[in-house]
C-alpha positions in Angstrom: 0.1 0.1 0.0 2.8 2.3 0.9 4.6 1.6 -2.4 1.4 2.2 -4.5 0.8 5.6 -2.7 4.4 6.6 -3.2 4.1 5.5 -6.9 0.9 7.7 -7.1 2.4 10.7 -5.7 5.2 10.6 -7.9 2.9 10.3 -11.0 0.9 13.2 -9.8 4.0 15.5 -9.4 5.3 14.4 -12.9 1.9 15.1 -14.5 1.6 18.3 -12.7 5.2 19.4 -13.9 4.4 18.4 -17.4 1.2 20.4 -17.3 2.9 23.6 -16.3 5.1 23.7 -19.5 2.1 24.3 -21.6 0.1 26.7 -19.2 0.4 30.5 -18.5 -2.1 33.1 -17.6 -2.7 36.1 -19.8 -3.9 39.2 -18.1 -6.4 41.0 -20.1 -8.9 43.9 -19.0 -12.3 43.9 -20.8 -15.7 45.4 -19.7 -17.5 43.4 -17.0 -20.7 42.9 -19.3 -19.4 40.0 -21.3 -21.3 36.8 -21.2 -19.8 33.8 -19.2 -20.8 30.4 -18.5 -22.5 27.8 -20.6 -24.3 24.6 -19.7 -25.2 22.7 -23.0 -26.3 25.2 -25.4 -27.3 27.9 -22.9 -25.2 30.8 -22.0 -25.5 32.5 -18.9 -23.5 35.6 -17.4 -22.1 35.4 -13.9 -20.9 38.1 -11.4 -17.3 38.7 -10.7 -16.6 40.7 -7.4 -12.8 41.4 -7.8 -12.1 40.7 -11.4 -13.0 43.4 -13.9 -14.3 40.9 -16.3 -14.4 37.1 -16.6 -11.8 37.1 -19.2 -9.4 39.3 -17.1 -7.1 36.1 -16.3 -8.1 34.1 -19.5 -5.5 31.3 -19.3 -3.3 30.7 -22.5 -4.3 27.9 -24.9 -4.1 24.3 -23.7 -1.3 21.9 -25.1 -1.3 20.7 -28.5 -2.2 17.4 -30.0 0.8 15.6 -29.2 1.2 16.9 -25.6 -2.5 15.9 -25.0 -1.8 12.4 -26.2 1.2 12.2 -23.8 -1.1 13.4 -20.9 -3.4 10.7 -21.7 -0.7 8.2 -21.3 0.0 9.6 -17.9 -3.8 9.5 -17.0 -3.8 5.6 -18.0 -0.7 5.1 -15.7 -2.5 6.7 -12.9 -5.7 4.6 -13.4 -3.5 1.5 -12.8 -2.9 2.9 -9.3 -6.6 3.2 -8.3 -7.0 1.3 -4.9 -9.7 1.7 -2.3 -8.3 4.8 -0.8 -8.1 6.5 -4.1 -11.6 5.7 -4.8 -12.9 7.1 -1.4 -10.9 10.3 -2.2 -12.6 10.6 -5.6 -15.9 9.9 -4.0 -15.3 12.5 -1.3 -14.3 15.4 -3.6 -16.9 14.7 -6.3 -19.8 14.5 -3.8 -20.9 17.9 -5.0 -19.7 21.1 -6.9 -16.2 22.2 -6.3 -17.1 24.7 -3.8 -19.1 22.4 -1.7 -16.3 20.7 0.1 -14.1 23.9 0.4 -17.2 25.6 1.9 -17.1 22.7 4.5 -13.5 23.2 5.2 -13.8 26.9 5.6 -16.8 26.9 7.9 -15.0 24.1 10.0 -11.8 26.4 10.2 -14.0 29.3 11.6 -15.6 26.9 14.3 -12.2 25.6 15.2 -11.1 29.1 15.7 -14.3 30.0 17.8 -14.6 33.2 15.9 -17.4 35.5 16.6 -20.1 35.5 13.7 -19.1 39.1 12.3 -15.5 38.1 11.8 -16.5 34.5 10.4 -18.8 35.9 7.9 -16.1 38.5 6.9 -13.6 35.6 6.2 -16.2 33.5 4.5 -17.1 36.2 2.2 -13.5 36.6 1.1 -13.0 32.8 0.6 -16.2 32.7 -1.4 -15.4 35.6 -3.6 -12.2 34.0 -4.6 -13.8 30.7 -5.4 -16.7 32.6 -7.2 -14.4 34.6 -9.3 -12.0 31.8 -9.9 -14.9 29.6 -11.2 -16.2 32.2 -13.3 -12.9 32.9 -14.9 -12.3 29.3 -15.4 -15.8 29.2 -17.3 -14.5 31.9 -19.4 -11.6 30.1 -20.5 -13.5 26.6 -20.9 -15.6 28.0 -23.4 -12.8 29.8 -25.2 -11.1 26.6 -25.9 -13.7 23.9 -25.6 -11.0 21.1 -24.8 -12.8 17.6 -24.7 -12.4 15.6 -21.8 -9.6 13.0 -21.8 -12.1 10.0 -22.5 -13.7 11.8 -25.2 -10.3 12.0 -27.0 -9.5 8.3 -26.2 -12.3 6.0 -25.5 -9.9 3.4 -24.0 -9.2 5.5 -21.0 -11.8 4.4 -18.4 -13.0 7.0 -16.0 -14.3 6.3 -12.5 -17.0 8.9 -12.5 -19.0 10.6 -15.3 -17.3 13.3 -17.3 -18.7 16.7 -16.4 -20.6 18.3 -18.9 -18.3 21.1 -19.5 -14.9 21.4 -21.3 -12.0 20.1 -19.6 -9.6 23.1 -19.7 -8.9 24.5 -16.9 -10.1 22.4 -14.1 -12.8 24.2 -12.0 -12.0 21.9 -9.2 -8.4 23.0 -9.3 -9.3 26.8 -9.7 -11.6 26.3 -6.5 -8.9 24.4 -4.6 -6.2 27.0 -5.5 -8.3 29.9 -4.6 -9.8 28.4 -1.2 -6.4 27.1 -0.1 -4.7 30.4 -0.8 -7.3 32.4 1.2 -7.4 30.0 4.2 -3.7 29.8 4.3 -3.7 33.6 4.4 -6.4 33.9 7.0 -4.9 30.9 9.2 -1.1 30.8 8.3 -0.5 28.1 11.0 -2.7 25.7 9.0 -1.2 26.5 5.4 0.5 23.1 5.2 -2.7 21.3 5.8 -4.5 23.3 3.3 -1.9 22.8 0.6 -2.2 18.7 1.5 -6.1 19.2 0.7 -5.3 21.0 -2.6 -3.3 17.9 -3.5 -5.9 15.4 -2.5 -8.4 17.4 -4.4 -6.7 17.8 -7.7 -5.3 14.2 -7.5 -8.7 12.9 -7.2 -9.6 14.4 -10.7 -6.4 12.9 -12.2 -7.0 9.5 -10.8 -10.6 9.6 -11.8 -9.4 10.3 -15.4 -11.7 13.2 -16.0 -9.1 16.0 -16.2 -5.7 16.4 -17.8 -2.5 17.3 -15.8 -2.5 20.6 -17.7 -6.1 21.4 -16.8 -5.2 21.0 -13.0 -2.2 23.1 -13.4 -3.9 25.9 -15.2 -6.7 25.8 -12.8 -4.4 25.9 -9.8 -2.7 29.1 -11.2 -5.7 30.8 -12.1 -7.3 30.1 -8.6 -4.2 31.5 -6.8 -4.0 34.5 -9.1 -7.6 35.3 -8.1 -6.8 34.8 -4.5 -4.0 37.2 -4.6 -6.6 40.0 -5.6 -9.0 39.1 -3.0 -6.2 39.1 -0.3 -5.2 42.5 -1.4 -8.7 43.7 -1.0 -9.0 42.0 2.4 -5.7 43.6 3.4 -7.3 47.0 2.8 -11.0 46.3 4.0 -10.7 48.2 7.3 -10.7 44.8 9.2 -7.7 46.0 11.2 -9.0 49.3 12.2 -9.0 50.1 15.7 -11.7 51.8 17.5 -10.9 55.0 19.1 -14.3 56.1 20.5 -15.7 55.9 24.0 -18.7 54.5 25.5 -21.5 57.3 26.1 -22.3 58.2 29.6 -25.7 59.8 29.1 -28.6 58.2 30.8 -30.5 55.8 28.7 -27.8 54.5 26.6 -25.9 51.0 26.6 -23.5 50.8 29.4 -20.6 48.2 29.9 -17.1 47.7 29.3 -15.3 46.3 26.0 -18.2 46.7 23.6 -18.0 43.8 20.9 -16.3 44.9 17.8 -17.4 48.6 17.6 -15.0 49.2 14.6 -17.0 46.6 12.3 -19.1 49.5 11.2 -15.9 50.7 9.5 -15.4 47.6 7.5 -15.7 47.7 3.7 -18.9 46.3 2.5 -19.2 44.2 -0.7 -22.7 45.2 -1.9 -23.6 48.4 0.1 -22.5 51.8 -1.2 -21.5 52.7 2.5 -22.2 51.2 6.0 -25.0 53.6 6.8 -26.8 53.2 3.5 -29.7 51.7 5.2 -29.3 53.0 8.6 -32.7 52.9 10.4 -34.4 55.8 12.1 -33.4 56.2 16.0 -34.8 53.7 18.4 -37.6 54.8 20.8 -36.0 56.7 23.6 -35.5 55.0 26.8 -38.2 56.8 28.7 -40.7 56.8 26.0 -44.0 55.2 26.4 -43.3 53.0 23.4 -40.1 51.4 25.1 -41.9 51.1 28.4 -44.6 49.2 26.6 -42.0 47.0 25.0 -40.4 46.4 28.2 -43.8 45.2 29.7 -44.0 42.7 26.6 -40.8 41.2 27.9 -41.9 41.2 31.7 -45.0 39.7 30.9 -44.1 37.0 28.3 -45.0 33.6 29.5 -41.8 31.5 29.2 -42.2 28.0 28.4 -39.9 25.1 27.8 -40.4 25.5 24.2 -39.7 29.3 24.0 -36.7 28.7 26.3 -35.4 26.1 24.2 -35.7 28.0 20.8 -34.1 31.0 22.5 -31.2 28.8 23.6 -31.0 27.2 20.2 -30.6 30.6 18.6 -28.0 32.0 21.0 -25.9 28.8 21.2 -26.9 26.2 18.4 -27.4 28.6 15.5 -26.4 31.9 17.0 -23.4 33.4 18.8 -20.6 31.7 17.2 -22.5 29.4 14.8 -24.9 31.4 12.7 -22.6 31.4 9.8 -22.4 27.4 10.3 -26.3 27.3 10.3 -27.0 29.2 7.1 -24.0 27.9 5.2 -25.3 24.3 6.0 -28.7 25.5 4.7 -27.4 26.8 1.3 -25.2 23.4 1.0 -28.3 21.4 1.3 -30.3 23.7 -1.2 -27.5 23.2 -3.7 -27.3 19.7 -3.6 -31.1 19.4 -3.7 -31.0 21.7 -6.9 -28.3 19.4 -8.5 -26.0 22.3 -9.0 -23.0 19.8 -9.0 -23.5 20.2 -12.7 -23.4 24.0 -12.7 -20.4 24.9 -10.4 -20.6 28.7 -11.2 -24.1 28.7 -10.0 -23.2 27.0 -6.7 -20.1 29.1 -6.1 -22.5 32.0 -6.7 -25.1 30.7 -4.1 -22.4 30.6 -1.5 -20.9 33.9 -2.2 -24.1 35.9 -2.1 -25.1 34.1 1.1 -21.8 35.1 2.9 -21.6 38.5 1.4 -25.3 39.1 2.7 -24.2 38.0 6.2 -21.1 40.1 6.3 -22.7 43.3 4.9 -25.7 43.0 7.1 -23.4 42.8 10.1 -21.6 46.0 9.0 -24.9 47.8 8.4 -26.2 46.4 11.7 -23.1 47.4 13.7 -23.3 51.0 12.1 -26.6 51.4 13.6 -25.9 49.8 16.9 -22.7 52.1 17.6 -24.6 55.0 16.1 -27.4 54.8 18.8 -25.9 53.0 21.7 -29.5 51.7 22.6 -29.9 50.2 26.0 -30.7 46.7 26.6 -33.7 45.4 28.6 -31.7 44.3 31.6 -30.2 47.6 31.7 -33.5 49.6 31.5 -34.8 47.4 34.3 -32.2 45.8 36.6 -34.7 43.5 38.2 -35.4 41.9 34.8 -33.6 38.6 34.0 -33.2 37.3 30.7 -32.8 33.6 29.9 -29.1 33.8 29.1 -26.3 36.5 29.4 -27.0 39.4 27.0 -24.2 39.9 24.3 -21.8 42.8 24.9 -23.1 45.3 22.2 -26.0 47.8 22.0 -29.5 46.5 21.4 -30.9 48.3 18.5 -31.2 46.7 16.0 -31.4 43.0 16.6 -28.2 41.4 14.9 -30.1 38.0 14.6 -32.9 39.7 12.6 -30.4 41.6 10.4 -28.2 38.5 9.6 -31.1 36.0 9.4 -33.3 38.2 7.2 -30.5 39.0 4.9 -29.7 35.4 4.5 -33.2 34.4 4.0 -33.8 37.2 1.3 -31.0 35.9 -0.7 -31.7 32.3 -0.3 -35.3 32.8 -1.1 -34.3 34.6 -4.4 -31.9 31.9 -5.4 -34.1 29.0 -4.3 -37.7 30.1 -4.8 -39.1 26.9 -3.5 -37.5 27.4 -0.1 -38.4 31.0 0.1 -41.1 30.5 2.5 -39.4 28.2 4.8 -36.3 30.1 5.0 -38.4 33.4 5.8 -39.9 31.5 8.7 -36.5 30.5 10.0 -35.5 34.1 9.9 -38.7 35.1 11.7 -38.1 32.5 14.4 -34.5 33.8 14.9 -35.6 37.4 15.3 -38.6 36.4 17.8 -36.2 34.1 19.6 -34.5 37.3 21.1 -37.9 38.4 22.5 -38.2 34.9 24.0 -34.8 35.2 25.4 -35.5 38.7 27.0 -32.3 40.4 25.4 -34.0 42.5 22.9 -37.1 44.9 22.5 -39.7 44.5 19.9 -38.6 47.7 17.9 -35.0 46.1 17.8 -36.5 43.1 15.9 -38.7 45.1 13.7 -35.7 47.4 12.6 -33.4 44.6 12.2 -35.8 42.7 10.1 -36.1 45.8 7.9 -32.5 46.5 7.6 -31.6 42.6 6.7 -34.3 42.6 3.9 -32.7 46.0 2.5 -29.2 44.4 2.6 -30.4 41.2 1.1 -32.0 43.0 -1.8 -28.9 45.1 -2.3 -26.7 41.7 -2.5 -29.0 40.5 -5.2 -29.2 43.9 -7.1 -25.3 44.0 -7.0 -25.0 40.4 -8.5 -27.9 41.3 -11.1 -26.0 44.5 -11.9 -23.2 42.6 -13.5 -25.6 40.7 -15.5 -26.0 37.5 -13.3 -29.2 36.6 -14.8 
């Protein structure tokens, strides 16, 4: 077994080295209105977020006929090394579209680091923008060159899986792996070696399966890494490292406390919003107003039950706090698989990207309002009132759960209309759970819901603005 694995790795290295001889990326700047993406005879344009156009990084032409024949011989040699472990790797990486496994890997990285939701969504938006733009760029090159799959050239090459219904060159799986691993290595440098090992596994699985040439993989890797470099440059300058220099207000009726959570997040650079305050809601009810006193009474008189407590705890600890990004990315993954988007990698990459941009931009907009108004929390207005769990350390208005969940539901409902009503109910429950938990006023939830919907619609408009559909 060890000898077979060593032989396999050696063949992969030889194959990738061979492929790199015929692959180079040509930089081109063209208008972003060009059509990209083709499934069968249908052409569909897709959005890019950091690339000026899908053809900006169009790869050089694939190897010639003689080089292609030599690559097929390499694939036949690799086919001889197929064993149970190799087949399991192929099955694992081929379980969905290329972005599917890398989304899991990225979300797991956020959970491992125990990142708060705002930071996790920021990181996930960066990762998926890189995957999205690399995939769209790969699609531009695929349908520029229309390279047949290896077994379509030589029918004696047996594949383990069906050929994808798209041209071979460059590899969308390699482009995704190159982009995702570069982003994750930048975000979590201590784990860079692990991500590179995953790149080898992902790309190796395509070669051993016989559905891609070594030069397809090499071109895809280089393309993905070039896109990631642009996204890293954007991330380096997105305001994430901005230090907050403000002070907690001391006037009566405001949020009070020490070490407010991420007050500088309102200064992060959004993807779809024109500015963090684009949809800033009107001021919340004054702390001594009749409206807020009525809302406080709603919390006091709420009949807490095991069900309301369980739902409140779920949205705080199961799908909130440090796990909201996990919850909604699990939702979109399921929708992607149910919609059979494994045959449409650009559409799958788009779904992940729009979801995580919606989460990230909704947080920026929410935090802008929170730290503009510094609204008081229920337990601060009435010190005798006890919420179900400890209140998060940031101002009350608007509700972050309502902002994020409604933005996510708005985007997902647009992308997957058959799930629209269900995800809308999920968002409503997420907002209502903050009332059940006793940590938000009704006006917080109402404002958060409206803000989240506006952000979600802005993300959709931004995607459509580049001719997404």
